[in-house]
MARLO-199402 format. One line per 5 residues: number of its first residue (from 1); their letters; for each residue x, y, z of C-alpha. Coordinates in steps of 0.25 Angstrom, whole numbers, plus 5000, padded with zeros to 4 digits. Layout:
NUM) A) X Y Z ~ ...
***
This chain:
1) XXXXX) 5000 4999 5002 ~ 5006 5015 4996 ~ 5007 5023 5008 ~ 5007 5037 5001 ~ 5000 5047 5010
6) XXXXX) 5001 5049 5026 ~ 4986 5047 5028 ~ 4985 5035 5022 ~ 4998 5030 5028 ~ 4992 5031 5041
11) XXXXX) 4979 5025 5039 ~ 4986 5014 5033 ~ 4995 5013 5044 ~ 4982 5013 5055 ~ 4976 5004 5047
16) XXXXX) 4986 4993 5049 ~ 4987 4997 5063 ~ 4976 5003 5069 ~ 4984 5006 5083 ~ 4994 5017 5076
21) XXXXX) 4990 5029 5081 ~ 4991 5042 5072 ~ 4995 5056 5078 ~ 4997 5068 5073 ~ 5012 5073 5075
26) XXXXX) 5009 5084 5084 ~ 5005 5074 5095 ~ 5016 5066 5093 ~ 5029 5077 5093 ~ 5034 5091 5096
31) XXXXX) 5034 5096 5081 ~ 5045 5108 5080 ~ 5049 5118 5069 ~ 5065 5122 5070 ~ 5069 5135 5075
36) XXXXX) 5072 5148 5063 ~ 5084 5153 5067 ~ 5093 5165 5059 ~ 5106 5166 5056 ~ 5110 5175 5068
41) XXXXX) 5106 5164 5076 ~ 5111 5152 5071 ~ 5130 5150 5073 ~ 5141 5140 5071 ~ 5140 5128 5079
46) XXXXX) 5145 5131 5094 ~ 5146 5126 5106 ~ 5134 5130 5111 ~ 5126 5130 5097 ~ 5115 5121 5094
51) XXXXX) 5113 5116 5079 ~ 5101 5121 5072 ~ 5096 5108 5063 ~ 5089 5113 5047 ~ 5085 5105 5038
56) XXXXX) 5098 5106 5030 ~ 5103 5097 5042 ~ 5095 5086 5039 ~ 5104 5077 5029 ~ 5100 5065 5021
61) XXXXX) 5108 5051 5023 ~ 5103 5039 5016 ~ 5089 5041 5018 ~ 5086 5048 5032 ~ 5089 5062 5037
66) XXXXX) 5097 5066 5047 ~ 5101 5078 5055 ~ 5117 5082 5051 ~ 5123 5094 5060 ~ 5119 5107 5062
71) XXXXX) 5125 5118 5053 ~ 5119 5130 5060 ~ 5120 5131 5076 ~ 5113 5141 5085 ~ 5120 5146 5098
76) XXXXX) 5110 5140 5112 ~ 5109 5153 5117 ~ 5102 5158 5103 ~ 5093 5145 5107 ~ 5090 5150 5122
81) XXXXX) 5086 5164 5117 ~ 5077 5160 5106 ~ 5071 5151 5115 ~ 5073 5139 5104 ~ 5067 5126 5108
86) XXXXX) 5075 5114 5111 ~ 5084 5106 5103 ~ 5081 5095 5094 ~ 5080 5080 5100 ~ 5083 5068 5097
91) XXXXX) 5074 5059 5090 ~ 5065 5074 5085 ~ 5063 5072 5070 ~ 5066 5084 5060 ~ 5059 5089 5049
96) XXXXX) 5065 5097 5037 ~ 5059 5099 5024 ~ 5069 5103 5012 ~ 5065 5107 4999 ~ 5065 5091 4991
101) XXXXX) 5062 5083 5005 ~ 5058 5082 5020 ~ 5070 5079 5030 ~ 5067 5072 5042 ~ 5077 5069 5051
106) XXXXX) 5077 5061 5068 ~ 5085 5072 5078 ~ 5096 5063 5082 ~ 5106 5064 5097 ~ 5117 5072 5087
111) XXXXX) 5107 5085 5084 ~ 5099 5088 5097 ~ 5109 5099 5101 ~ 5101 5106 5088 ~ 5089 5113 5084
116) XXXXX) 5080 5111 5074 ~ 5082 5125 5064 ~ 5070 5130 5054 ~ 5065 5122 5045 ~ 5067 5107 5054
121) XXXXX) 5054 5102 5060 ~ 5056 5094 5073 ~ 5047 5082 5078 ~ 5049 5079 5092 ~ 5041 5066 5096
126) XXXXX) 5035 5061 5110 ~ 5038 5047 5114 ~ 5025 5040 5105 ~ 5032 5040 5093 ~ 5046 5036 5089
131) XXXXX) 5054 5048 5082 ~ 5060 5040 5072 ~ 5048 5033 5068 ~ 5042 5047 5064 ~ 5054 5051 5058
136) XXXXX) 5054 5039 5049 ~ 5040 5040 5047 ~ 5040 5053 5042 ~ 5048 5051 5032 ~ 5040 5041 5026
141) XXXXX) 5034 5042 5014 ~ 5020 5047 5019 ~ 5025 5058 5028 ~ 5033 5062 5019 ~ 5023 5062 5010
146) XXXXX) 5015 5072 5019 ~ 5028 5081 5024 ~ 5031 5084 5010 ~ 5017 5088 5006 ~ 5016 5098 5019
151) XXXXX) 5031 5103 5017 ~ 5025 5117 5013 ~ 5019 5117 5027 ~ 5032 5116 5033 ~ 5038 5127 5028
156) XXXXX) 5027 5135 5040 ~ 5031 5131 5052 ~ 5018 5132 5060 ~ 5011 5124 5049 ~ 5022 5114 5047
161) XXXXX) 5021 5112 5063 ~ 5006 5109 5061 ~ 5008 5098 5050 ~ 5017 5092 5057 ~ 5010 5090 5071
166) XXXXX) 4996 5085 5062 ~ 5005 5074 5055 ~ 4999 5063 5060 ~ 5010 5051 5061 ~ 5006 5036 5066
171) XXXXX) 5010 5031 5079 ~ 5013 5016 5077 ~ 5018 5009 5092 ~ 5032 5010 5095 ~ 5038 4996 5088
176) XXXXX) 5033 5001 5075 ~ 5039 5015 5078 ~ 5053 5008 5081 ~ 5052 4999 5068 ~ 5050 5011 5059
181) XXXXX) 5060 5021 5067 ~ 5073 5011 5070 ~ 5072 4999 5060 ~ 5067 5005 5047 ~ 5077 5009 5037
186) XXXXX) 5079 5021 5032 ~ 5074 5018 5018 ~ 5060 5012 5024 ~ 5048 5020 5025 ~ 5041 5021 5039
191) XXXXX) 5027 5023 5033 ~ 5027 5010 5025 ~ 5037 5002 5034 ~ 5025 5005 5046 ~ 5016 5000 5036
196) XXXXX) 5023 4988 5033 ~ 5025 4984 5046 ~ 5010 4984 5050 ~ 5005 4976 5038 ~ 5010 4963 5045
201) XXXXX) 4998 4965 5055 ~ 4998 4963 5071 ~ 5008 4950 5070 ~ 5018 4960 5061 ~ 5016 4972 5073
206) XXXXX) 5021 4961 5082 ~ 5034 4958 5076 ~ 5035 4971 5074 ~ 5035 4975 5089 ~ 5045 4965 5091
211) XXXXX) 5052 4971 5083 ~ 5051 4985 5086 ~ 5043 4987 5100 ~ 5054 4998 5107 ~ 5051 4988 5121
216) XXXXX) 5052 4975 5113 ~ 5066 4982 5110 ~ 5069 4987 5122 ~ 5069 4973 5129 ~ 5078 4969 5120
221) XXXXX) 5087 4978 5116 ~ 5088 4984 5132 ~ 5087 4972 5142 ~ 5096 4975 5153 ~ 5089 4968 5165
226) XXXXX) 5100 4977 5173 ~ 5094 4990 5169 ~ 5079 4987 5167 ~ 5068 4981 5175 ~ 5064 4968 5169
231) XXXXX) 5049 4969 5176 ~ 5048 4983 5169 ~ 5054 4978 5154 ~ 5047 4965 5154 ~ 5032 4972 5157
236) XXXXX) 5036 4982 5147 ~ 5039 4972 5137 ~ 5027 4962 5142 ~ 5017 4974 5139 ~ 5022 4977 5124
241) XXXXX) 5019 4962 5122 ~ 5005 4962 5129 ~ 5001 4970 5116 ~ 5003 4960 5107 ~ 4999 4947 5115
246) XXXXX) 4985 4954 5117 ~ 4983 4957 5102 ~ 4987 4940 5101 ~ 4978 4939 5109 ~ 4967 4946 5103
251) XXXXX) 4969 4938 5091 ~ 4977 4949 5083 ~ 4991 4942 5081 ~ 4990 4926 5076 ~ 4996 4915 5084
256) XXXXX) 5009 4910 5080 ~ 5023 4910 5084 ~ 5025 4924 5087 ~ 5014 4926 5094 ~ 5016 4915 5102
261) XXXXX) 5028 4921 5106 ~ 5022 4933 5108 ~ 5013 4927 5119 ~ 5022 4920 5126 ~ 5032 4933 5127
266) XXXXX) 5020 4940 5134 ~ 5016 4933 5143 ~ 5032 4930 5146 ~ 5034 4944 5149 ~ 5023 4948 5157
271) XXXXX) 5024 4936 5167 ~ 5041 4939 5167 ~ 5038 4954 5168 ~ 5030 4951 5181 ~ 5041 4940 5185
276) XXXXX) 5051 4952 5186 ~ 5040 4960 5196 ~ 5041 4947 5205 ~ 5049 4950 5219 ~ 5063 4946 5216
281) XXXXX) 5062 4931 5221 ~ 5059 4919 5219 ~ 5045 4922 5214 ~ 5051 4929 5203 ~ 5061 4918 5199
286) XXXXX) 5051 4909 5200 ~ 5041 4916 5190 ~ 5054 4918 5181 ~ 5056 4903 5181 ~ 5042 4900 5177
291) XXXXX) 5043 4910 5165 ~ 5055 4902 5160 ~ 5048 4892 5152 ~ 5040 4903 5146 ~ 5052 4908 5141
296) XXXXX) 5057 4894 5135 ~ 5042 4892 5127 ~ 5045 4907 5121 ~ 5060 4903 5116 ~ 5054 4889 5110
301) XXXXX) 5044 4896 5103 ~ 5055 4906 5098 ~ 5062 4894 5093 ~ 5050 4890 5084 ~ 5049 4907 5079
306) XXXXX) 5062 4906 5074 ~ 5057 4896 5063 ~ 5048 4905 5059 ~ 5051 4913 5049 ~ 5038 4922 5048
311) XXXXX) 5044 4929 5060 ~ 5054 4941 5058 ~ 5068 4937 5063 ~ 5068 4951 5069 ~ 5054 4948 5078
316) XXXXX) 5061 4935 5080 ~ 5073 4941 5087 ~ 5067 4949 5096 ~ 5058 4938 5101 ~ 5070 4930 5103
321) XXXXX) 5076 4942 5111 ~ 5064 4943 5118 ~ 5064 4929 5123 ~ 5079 4930 5124 ~ 5078 4943 5134
326) XXXXX) 5067 4936 5144 ~ 5073 4925 5144 ~ 5086 4932 5151 ~ 5077 4942 5158 ~ 5072 4931 5166
331) XXXXX) 5086 4923 5168 ~ 5092 4935 5173 ~ 5080 4939 5183 ~ 5084 4924 5188 ~ 5096 4926 5189
336) XXXXX) 5094 4939 5196 ~ 5087 4933 5207 ~ 5095 4921 5209 ~ 5107 4931 5210 ~ 5100 4942 5221
341) XXXXX) 5108 4937 5233 ~ 5106 4948 5243 ~ 5108 4946 5259 ~ 5108 4953 5271 ~ 5117 4950 5282
346) XXXXX) 5116 4959 5298 ~ 5120 4957 5311 ~ 5110 4961 5324 ~ 5115 4967 5331 ~ 5124 4976 5323
351) XXXXX) 5131 4982 5337 ~ 5133 4973 5346 ~ 5137 4979 5361 ~ 5138 4965 5368 ~ 5131 4956 5361
356) XXXXX) 5137 4942 5358 ~ 5125 4939 5349 ~ 5119 4943 5335 ~ 5110 4941 5324 ~ 5114 4939 5310
361) XXXXX) 5104 4941 5299 ~ 5105 4937 5285 ~ 5095 4939 5275 ~ 5093 4934 5261 ~ 5087 4945 5252
366) XXXXX) 5089 4939 5238 ~ 5076 4937 5232 ~ 5077 4922 5232 ~ 5077 4912 5244 ~ 5091 4906 5245
371) XXXXX) 5093 4890 5250 ~ 5105 4881 5258 ~ 5107 4895 5264 ~ 5117 4894 5275 ~ 5125 4907 5281
376) XXXXX) 5137 4907 5290 ~ 5145 4920 5298 ~ 5158 4923 5300 ~ 5167 4926 5309 ~ 5157 4924 5319
381) XXXXX) 5150 4910 5314 ~ 5137 4907 5313 ~ 5128 4900 5302 ~ 5114 4897 5298 ~ 5108 4889 5287
386) XXXXX) 5095 4889 5280 ~ 5088 4880 5268 ~ 5082 4893 5262 ~ 5083 4906 5264 ~ 5071 4915 5258
391) XXXXX) 5074 4929 5252 ~ 5073 4938 5263 ~ 5073 4929 5273 ~ 5084 4933 5285 ~ 5091 4921 5295
396) XXXXX) 5095 4927 5308 ~ 5106 4920 5318 ~ 5112 4923 5330 ~ 5128 4925 5329 ~ 5136 4924 5344
401) XXXXX) 5149 4932 5343 ~ 5158 4934 5350 ~ 5166 4947 5357 ~ 5170 4956 5347 ~ 5178 4969 5346
406) XXXXX) 5168 4982 5345 ~ 5168 4985 5330 ~ 5162 4979 5317 ~ 5162 4966 5315 ~ 5158 4960 5302
411) XXXXX) 5151 4943 5300 ~ 5153 4938 5286 ~ 5140 4929 5281 ~ 5143 4918 5273 ~ 5129 4913 5266
416) XXXXX) 5128 4901 5256 ~ 5117 4897 5249 ~ 5111 4891 5236 ~ 5102 4901 5228 ~ 5087 4900 5223
421) XXXXX) 5096 4893 5210 ~ 5104 4882 5218 ~ 5116 4891 5215 ~ 5126 4891 5228 ~ 5130 4904 5233
426) XXXXX) 5137 4910 5246 ~ 5136 4924 5251 ~ 5145 4931 5261 ~ 5140 4944 5269 ~ 5145 4953 5280
431) XXXXX) 5138 4961 5291 ~ 5144 4968 5303 ~ 5140 4971 5317 ~ 5146 4980 5326 ~ 5152 4977 5341
436) XXXXX) 5150 4989 5348 ~ 5163 4996 5357 ~ 5162 4996 5373 ~ 5160 5012 5368 ~ 5146 5010 5363
441) XXXXX) 5141 5008 5377 ~ 5149 5020 5384 ~ 5142 5031 5386 ~ 5153 5042 5388 ~ 5158 5040 5375
446) XXXXX) 5166 5051 5368 ~ 5164 5050 5352 ~ 5172 5061 5350 ~ 5170 5072 5339 ~ 5164 5068 5325
451) XXXXX) 5174 5064 5316 ~ 5163 5064 5303 ~ 5167 5080 5294 ~ 5155 5085 5291 ~ 5155 5098 5281
456) XXXXX) 5169 5101 5279 ~ 5178 5093 5271 ~ 5184 5081 5277 ~ 5198 5086 5281 ~ 5203 5075 5289
461) XXXXX) 5209 5062 5282 ~ 5202 5053 5293 ~ 5189 5057 5291 ~ 5191 5055 5274 ~ 5183 5042 5268
466) XXXXX) 5183 5036 5255 ~ 5186 5042 5242 ~ 5198 5035 5238 ~ 5194 5033 5225 ~ 5194 5047 5224
471) XXXXX) 5207 5050 5230 ~ 5213 5039 5219 ~ 5205 5046 5209 ~ 5212 5059 5211 ~ 5226 5054 5214
476) XXXXX) 5224 5047 5201 ~ 5222 5059 5193 ~ 5233 5067 5201 ~ 5245 5057 5195 ~ 5252 5059 5182
481) XXXXX) 5258 5070 5177 ~ 5247 5079 5171 ~ 5236 5076 5183 ~ 5222 5079 5181 ~ 5212 5089 5186
486) XXXXX) 5202 5083 5195 ~ 5188 5087 5198 ~ 5183 5080 5212 ~ 5166 5083 5210 ~ 5158 5080 5219
491) XXXXX) 5143 5086 5226 ~ 5144 5095 5239 ~ 5149 5086 5250 ~ 5155 5075 5244 ~ 5171 5076 5250
496) XXXXX) 5175 5084 5238 ~ 5183 5091 5246 ~ 5187 5082 5257 ~ 5194 5075 5246 ~ 5202 5087 5243
501) XXXXX) 5205 5090 5257 ~ 5210 5076 5258 ~ 5220 5078 5246 ~ 5227 5087 5254 ~ 5232 5077 5260
506) XXXXX) 5231 5065 5251 ~ 5245 5057 5252 ~ 5242 5049 5238 ~ 5245 5063 5229 ~ 5259 5063 5227
511) XXXXX) 5267 5076 5223 ~ 5253 5084 5223 ~ 5250 5094 5232 ~ 5236 5096 5235 ~ 5229 5109 5238
516) XXXXX) 5215 5112 5242 ~ 5208 5123 5238 ~ 5193 5128 5241 ~ 5186 5141 5237 ~ 5178 5141 5246
521) XXXXX) 5187 5148 5256 ~ 5187 5160 5245 ~ 5182 5173 5249 ~ 5173 5173 5236 ~ 5165 5186 5232
526) XXXXX) 5154 5193 5242 ~ 5144 5194 5234 ~ 5146 5182 5225 ~ 5149 5167 5226 ~ 5161 5164 5221
531) XXXXX) 5178 5166 5220 ~ 5185 5180 5213 ~ 5196 5174 5204 ~ 5206 5179 5212 ~ 5201 5172 5224
536) XXXXX) 5203 5161 5218 ~ 5216 5161 5214 ~ 5220 5165 5226 ~ 5214 5154 5234 ~ 5221 5144 5225
541) XXXXX) 5235 5152 5226 ~ 5232 5152 5241 ~ 5227 5137 5242 ~ 5240 5132 5236 ~ 5249 5142 5243
546) XXXXX) 5244 5136 5257 ~ 5245 5122 5252 ~ 5260 5122 5247 ~ 5263 5129 5259 ~ 5259 5117 5268
551) XXXXX) 5265 5108 5259 ~ 5280 5115 5262 ~ 5280 5126 5249 ~ 5282 5141 5250 ~ 5272 5146 5239
556) XXXXX) 5277 5159 5235 ~ 5270 5171 5226 ~ 5276 5179 5218 ~ 5281 5193 5219 ~ 5277 5188 5235
561) XXXXX) 5288 5186 5245 ~ 5289 5170 5250 ~ 5280 5167 5260 ~ 5284 5163 5274 ~ 5281 5149 5279
566) XXXXX) 5272 5151 5293 ~ 5261 5154 5299 ~ 5257 5166 5291 ~ 5260 5160 5277 ~ 5245 5160 5275
571) XXXXX) 5243 5172 5277 ~ 5253 5180 5269 ~ 5251 5170 5256 ~ 5236 5175 5257 ~ 5240 5190 5256
576) XXXXX) 5251 5187 5246 ~ 5242 5180 5237 ~ 5231 5190 5240 ~ 5240 5203 5235 ~ 5245 5192 5223
581) XXXXX) 5231 5189 5217 ~ 5227 5204 5218 ~ 5236 5205 5205 ~ 5226 5201 5197 ~ 5231 5189 5187
586) XXXXX) 5225 5180 5196 ~ 5226 5165 5189 ~ 5239 5170 5183 ~ 5245 5173 5197 ~ 5239 5159 5203
591) XXXXX) 5247 5152 5190 ~ 5260 5159 5194 ~ 5259 5156 5209 ~ 5254 5140 5206 ~ 5267 5139 5195
596) XXXXX) 5276 5145 5206 ~ 5270 5134 5217 ~ 5270 5123 5207 ~ 5285 5124 5205 ~ 5286 5126 5221
601) XXXXX) 5281 5113 5223 ~ 5287 5106 5212 ~ 5287 5093 5210 ~ 5274 5093 5220 ~ 5261 5097 5213
606) XXXXX) 5247 5106 5216 ~ 5234 5099 5218 ~ 5224 5110 5219 ~ 5210 5102 5224 ~ 5200 5115 5221
611) XXXXX) 5187 5113 5230 ~ 5174 5118 5227 ~ 5180 5121 5211 ~ 5164 5124 5207 ~ 5164 5136 5215
616) XXXXX) 5170 5145 5205 ~ 5161 5143 5195 ~ 5150 5152 5206 ~ 5162 5166 5204 ~ 5162 5162 5189
621) XXXXX) 5147 5163 5189 ~ 5147 5175 5197 ~ 5158 5181 5189 ~ 5170 5180 5201 ~ 5178 5168 5197
626) XXXXX) 5184 5169 5182 ~ 5180 5158 5172 ~ 5194 5158 5170 ~ 5197 5152 5182 ~ 5193 5137 5180
631) XXXXX) 5202 5137 5166 ~ 5214 5145 5173 ~ 5213 5133 5185 ~ 5213 5123 5172 ~ 5223 5130 5167
636) XXXXX) 5234 5128 5178 ~ 5231 5113 5179 ~ 5232 5111 5164 ~ 5247 5118 5165 ~ 5253 5114 5179
641) XXXXX) 5255 5098 5180 ~ 5258 5101 5196 ~ 5245 5107 5198 ~ 5232 5100 5198 ~ 5219 5100 5202
646) XXXXX) 5207 5096 5211 ~ 5193 5104 5206 ~ 5181 5099 5216 ~ 5168 5104 5216 ~ 5154 5099 5214
651) XXXXX) 5147 5091 5204 ~ 5144 5104 5196 ~ 5159 5102 5190 ~ 5153 5094 5177 ~ 5141 5105 5177
656) XXXXX) 5151 5118 5175 ~ 5153 5117 5161 ~ 5159 5131 5158 ~ 5171 5131 5149 ~ 5178 5137 5160
661) XXXXX) 5176 5125 5169 ~ 5175 5113 5158 ~ 5190 5119 5154 ~ 5195 5113 5169 ~ 5186 5103 5170
666) XXXXX) 5192 5098 5158 ~ 5203 5094 5163 ~ 5199 5088 5177 ~ 5195 5074 5180 ~ 5181 5071 5188
671) XXXXX) 5181 5064 5201 ~ 5167 5063 5205 ~ 5164 5063 5222 ~ 5154 5053 5223 ~ 5149 5047 5239
676) XXXXX) 5159 5039 5246 ~ 5161 5023 5243 ~ 5151 5016 5253 ~ 5162 5010 5259 ~ 5169 5024 5261
681) XXXXX) 5157 5030 5265 ~ 5156 5019 5278 ~ 5169 5024 5281 ~ 5166 5037 5283 ~ 5155 5033 5291
686) XXXXX) 5162 5025 5302 ~ 5178 5027 5302 ~ 5176 5040 5307 ~ 5171 5037 5320 ~ 5179 5022 5321
691) XXXXX) 5180 5019 5334 ~ 5170 5031 5338 ~ 5158 5027 5332 ~ 5152 5013 5327 ~ 5142 5013 5314
696) XXXXX) 5135 4999 5313 ~ 5136 4996 5299 ~ 5121 4999 5296 ~ 5123 5013 5301 ~ 5136 5015 5294
701) XXXXX) 5129 5010 5279 ~ 5115 5018 5286 ~ 5124 5032 5284 ~ 5132 5028 5273 ~ 5117 5025 5264
706) XXXXX) 5112 5037 5269 ~ 5121 5047 5265 ~ 5124 5041 5252 ~ 5139 5039 5254 ~ 5141 5053 5254
711) XXXXX) 5152 5057 5264 ~ 5147 5069 5269 ~ 5135 5065 5273 ~ 5140 5053 5279 ~ 5150 5062 5290
716) XXXXX) 5137 5070 5291 ~ 5129 5059 5294 ~ 5140 5053 5303 ~ 5142 5065 5310 ~ 5129 5066 5316
721) XXXXX) 5129 5050 5320 ~ 5142 5052 5328 ~ 5134 5065 5335 ~ 5124 5056 5338 ~ 5134 5046 5344
726) XXXXX) 5140 5058 5352 ~ 5126 5062 5358 ~ 5123 5046 5361 ~ 5135 5043 5364 ~ 5134 5030 5354
731) XXXXX) 5146 5024 5347 ~ 5139 5014 5339 ~ 5130 5019 5327 ~ 5116 5013 5323 ~ 5108 5014 5312
736) XXXXX) 5098 5023 5319 ~ 5107 5032 5323 ~ 5111 5035 5307 ~ 5096 5036 5306 ~ 5096 5048 5316
741) XXXXX) 5108 5056 5310 ~ 5103 5056 5298 ~ 5090 5060 5302 ~ 5097 5072 5310 ~ 5105 5075 5299
746) XXXXX) 5094 5075 5286 ~ 5088 5088 5296 ~ 5099 5098 5296 ~ 5110 5095 5284 ~ 5113 5104 5275
751) XXXXX) 5118 5097 5264 ~ 5105 5091 5261 ~ 5100 5105 5260 ~ 5110 5108 5250 ~ 5111 5096 5241
756) XXXXX) 5095 5100 5238 ~ 5099 5113 5236 ~ 5108 5109 5226 ~ 5098 5103 5217 ~ 5098 5116 5213
761) XXXXX) 5082 5116 5206 ~ 5069 5111 5214 ~ 5066 5102 5203 ~ 5077 5094 5206 ~ 5075 5094 5222
766) XXXXX) 5061 5089 5219 ~ 5069 5078 5210 ~ 5076 5074 5223 ~ 5063 5073 5231 ~ 5056 5064 5219
771) XXXXX) 5069 5056 5219 ~ 5069 5054 5235 ~ 5052 5051 5234 ~ 5056 5040 5223 ~ 5067 5034 5232
776) XXXXX) 5056 5029 5242 ~ 5045 5026 5233 ~ 5042 5013 5222 ~ 5044 5023 5211 ~ 5058 5025 5208
781) XXXXX) 5065 5041 5206 ~ 5067 5036 5190 ~ 5069 5049 5180 ~ 5055 5044 5173 ~ 5050 5046 5188
786) XXXXX) 5054 5057 5191 ~ 5051 5064 5177 ~ 5035 5060 5177 ~ 5036 5065 5193 ~ 5041 5079 5187
791) XXXXX) 5032 5082 5177 ~ 5021 5077 5187 ~ 5026 5088 5193 ~ 5026 5096 5181 ~ 5043 5099 5183
796) XXXXX) 5048 5101 5170 ~ 5062 5103 5165 ~ 5067 5111 5155 ~ 5072 5108 5141 ~ 5087 5110 5145
801) XXXXX) 5086 5100 5159 ~ 5079 5087 5161 ~ 5075 5078 5174 ~ 5090 5070 5171 ~ 5096 5084 5174
806) XXXXX) 5091 5086 5185 ~ 5094 5071 5190 ~ 5108 5072 5187 ~ 5110 5084 5193 ~ 5106 5078 5206
811) XXXXX) 5113 5067 5204 ~ 5126 5076 5202 ~ 5123 5080 5215 ~ 5121 5067 5222 ~ 5108 5069 5226
816) XXXXX) 5101 5058 5219 ~ 5108 5045 5211 ~ 5102 5038 5201 ~ 5096 5023 5205 ~ 5100 5011 5194
821) XXXXX) 5096 4999 5204 ~ 5083 4998 5199 ~ 5077 4996 5185 ~ 5073 5010 5183 ~ 5084 5020 5186
826) XXXXX) 5080 5029 5199 ~ 5085 5043 5208 ~ 5086 5043 5220 ~ 5093 5049 5232 ~ 5107 5050 5231
831) XXXXX) 5109 5051 5248 ~ 5097 5044 5257 ~ 5100 5056 5267 ~ 5096 5066 5256 ~ 5084 5058 5255
836) XXXXX) 5082 5061 5270 ~ 5082 5075 5269 ~ 5072 5077 5258 ~ 5062 5069 5267 ~ 5065 5078 5277
841) XXXXX) 5067 5093 5270 ~ 5059 5093 5258 ~ 5045 5094 5254 ~ 5044 5087 5241 ~ 5031 5096 5236
846) XXXXX) 5036 5109 5239 ~ 5049 5103 5230 ~ 5040 5100 5219 ~ 5031 5113 5219 ~ 5044 5120 5219
851) XXXXX) 5050 5112 5208 ~ 5038 5114 5200 ~ 5038 5131 5204 ~ 5054 5130 5198 ~ 5048 5121 5186
856) XXXXX) 5037 5132 5182 ~ 5048 5144 5185 ~ 5058 5139 5177 ~ 5048 5136 5165 ~ 5042 5149 5165
861) X) 5055 5159 5165
***
């Protein structure tokens, strides 16, 4: 049948498949016309320029058009001034009419930094229609004929928009769209191909469903048990198959080997999706074993199917792939259940004050029962046996202990058993308990002063714990003839200053003289925040000279008498340097001093450690600090091989993209400060009070968990615990005492308020509240859930922002973290103490209203 006109094509298509709906294009897409620009607006290519796509940029290759490189550009500032709409997006369709023919192309990732120029029509589709399908359909004979017949109207923007909005477009099922959009050759006509595909009736449609349905394709190509929820995947596939099974039940599909396979597969998908929703344990395993026989029937049916030449080989491959993955899914889940061995052991009481007998606990947290179970303890001998130990069952038995010295003691549990499949297995676990010293019952015990440091950097080596990897990394970067500049990045109170203080006395930096310099002590300006350029170089020179003096050198200043060593050295130095820098040309004068002092200490080298280096940005913003300062410091590091540095600052260092920063940071090796390793965090809790206080293991671990291994929070919480022990004359710390100190800490802790302020916008603060709320509900705070909640609250994002940007910002502040342990990644608060603070001090409804008001004000201005 010949299809020459658009109306007859659509009529014929709908007769072949009544389920295909036809819509005006305006209901399926946003249609826009390119921007008319004068020659004064256009420019040559530059870093701040955006490409302008014109009809001549649509180039022809083979049988299709593509978008070539733009030849003219427009500066971003002009886009903003003229309020020109946003850039082209991937999968936008662009149309243009030349004198001889229609030009049509699909926007790819390489053209997203472009806008449509005059003569270009753009079509941006909703999810209902596939862009590749529509692109090929518009290039087909019926639509080209329609577009050519309306060519004259497209020269007028308003008339052309009206015509395109009224253009009728079919919306077939997704698998048909995929077949046309992805697999149709360039030379084939999409309209003819679509009609031909529907000529086989419902059975032909089912074959196409197997080959092109996106859910089937995703299941086959994207199967990955580690990152997917099996119950959801199988249920989605069952939903896709169920429609065809209903056609079979209604007699719309003929009875044959293919439809028999359809019937069995649909049943198997439903049963397997149900099995995956059973609690992980013997019930799920038994259900999966029952389904194995159905899988074997399916495999036998496919063996017969291979002998039938009428079946499309591609469809047969899809059927085989589905069978294989169902079998793989069943086997992997079975092995997962068998391999999930989880046990819990503990000793009660966990603190012994004169007791000679304890009760041992052994709990099977595995999803399956174990049998021929036996557990033996050492070095204090005991043994217990059971024929069967059910899932979640706990064994309790007594153990008599000899007289033990005060302190922490360990007990090893060796368990041997057979798993559900008969495999013999051995597991070893440890539990600890404390023996209280005699001081625990002495009410006059004097604990002394708290050793925990709160608020100021750690400057006592005995209180510096962990960071071994960071120190090793720094040492490694400073080795060699040309040492690397180090950018030490971390959020507020992550221990950056403590590391720099520790490096001042670090013994593993041969030939280096570490100079610690902080701009926090600068006088600054009386009206604006920031530091004058002269003062920056004055502070650097004074700090370096003072440090060299401590190391036995006598630094001199050209044009001034040599300074005498003694108690007035620092005062004399300050006076001379003030006069020296008052003469102007601050950087040149500083470089002269540096070169002189480097020669003085040779072969030793200077390691300049600049703390809170990003504070210089404030001075640059307010015109106090020259933007040339970062360039100058870069120059010094580059020129003098015996001069290197560690620049410490917040995570915002990588957000400083100005040219004068990037030139400096391009030289640097970034080292990020994350929370302590768990074992290091435990040492920070217990080691400072060793011999004075004893933390029971559960209390110690609870401190680490509440503080998320962050050293400042650990020291703050432990300091409060220490004060409690002093008041109560206690020498051991229980879980209850940790809880009481935590509740007291969230009442008046300014750290959490500061972090809350750092979020900067009410929308981000609302996100924190929502993420905290969903942490205690069945539904998790996935990006989809958060997005839908913000839409429900009518909180929108501008074109240059996204929800992902806000979440990344909060992750950089270490306020939230992404949890990938579940099937759908979700967000949670990084610090449990922060969650408690939110519940105590923040009204979520109030923050919601503030965020809504902030959103309205932003979009109105």
